[in-house]
N, C-alpha and C positions, 0 to 999 in steps of 0.2 A: 913625715912617719909613713907609715906604707901599712895599708891591710888590705889583705886577701880573703877574696869567698871562693868557694869551689861546693859543688853538689855535695862534698862532705863534711866540710868546716866552715860553715856561715862567719864571717867575720872575725875568722883568723889572723891573727898576726904574724908578719913573715918578717925573721930577723936575718937580714941577709948576709951577716957574720958568719951564719952558721950553713950557708950554701957551700956544699962543695964542686969547686969550678971544673974541676980535673974531668968529673964526669957529668954526661945529663941526665936527670930524671924521667923516668916513663913520662910521656905529654897528660898533663891533666886533662879531663875533659870540657869544664866550661872554670874560669877562673877571672876576676873584676876585681883590680888594683886600684888605687889611686896615691898617686905622691906629690906631696905640695912640698915646694922649697923657697925661699925667700928669692927673688927677682934681682941676683944679682951678678957678676961678673961669673961667676961660677955653676949658676943656673945651668945652663946646655951641659956643661961636662957631668954635672951629679944626675941630669936626666937622663942622657943618653949613658952613663954605667949603671945606674940603676936598673934602665931599660934591660941592659945587654944581661945583666946576672937573672933578672927574671926568666928574660929569653931561654937561657939554659937551665933553670931551675926547673921548668917547665915541659923541657924537652923539645925544645924548637932552636938548634944553636946556628940552624941555617939561617934564620932570619936577623939576626944578630947585626951583621954589619948594614945592612938594609936599614935594619931599626936606629941603629946609631946615627948614621946621615941623617934620615927624616929627623927625630928629635931633635939634633943637634941645631937645625933648619929651622926648626918651628919653633923652640924655645929662646933661640938668639932671635928672631924675629919679635916675640914679646920683648925681649931685655931690649931690642932697639928702640923699639915703635909703641913703645906706653910706659906709663909710669907707678903700674900695679906694684904692689909690696910682695906677694905672692904669685905664682904661678902652679897650675895644677896640671898633671899630667893621668889621664884615667884610660888603662891597658883593660881590652878585655879580650880574654884567651880563649879560642874557641875550637874544634875540631878544623883543621886545615888553615885555621885564618887566627889572624890577629889584628884588633882595631885600637887605632891609637886616638886621642884627643888632646887636645892641649887648650886650655884657656885660663884665663886671671880674672881678677877681681874689678878690672874696670870698666865702666859703662859705659857705651860708646854709641853713638848714633849709628845707624845702619845704613851704608853707602846707596845711593840711590840706582849706581851702576856696579858695575865689577871694573875695575882700573887692569885696562891692556897695556903692557909694556914692552916697549923694542928695545931688546938686547943688544949690545954691539961687543964685540970680539975684546974692544980694549976698557970695558967697562972692568971694576972689579967686584961690584954690588951686583946682587938682582938676581942671582940666578938661584937662591935656595927652594924656591917651591917649583924651579923647574928639575930639580934634581927629587923631589919627594913626588912630583909626576913621572918622573923614570922610573924611580924604584920600587914605587905603589903599585898596587893592583887599582886603586883608586882612593881619590882624594879629595877633600872640599871644604867648605867655610858653610858652619849655620849661624842664623843667630835666634836663637833660642827667645821668643817675645816676651818683652814683659812691658808694656806701655807703650811709650814712645820709644823708649832705651831698651838695650839689649846688651847681653854679653858675647863676644864672638867668639867661637868655635871652630879651631881649624882641626882636620882629623884625618886621618890617612889608614888605610888599609894593608896590608902585608899577606900574601897569600904564601902558604907552604908549597914547597914543588914538588910535583907529582910525583909518584913513586920510580913511574919511568924515564921522566926528564932526569931524576940523581943517578941511575943506574947508566945513562947514557954516557 
């Protein structure tokens, strides 16, 4: 399911099959979209393809590659480390910036401290959030409080390149 809102069409449904991927649309001022998919082995691919399509459709094709990698890494973490049945992805498209939040329906206790990992060159896993950190303008984890329990949300922000950087 995909729903989108912007200044002109609150709550309008986005039909991804009707989007012409051969050319990008003029950028929307503000748009918010939520995608929800089952937590399966296909979830990372489905989510990264949906985000890529949305970014092209909203006139932000330069952000597609970074968004695909970051979404894939964060959704894969949900797949590997939770037993949730659904994965949620919220995207806020604003002028010059796209914010992405991935969350699930599993309740978990907030950790007392953030884990720090020591990465070694021969390890095959554990680099996903490092990629998110390198490719994004910022990222983090939020724990919206609900008593002692909360739902963890991992977010990242992608900034559009400045016009002078693109011309160079």
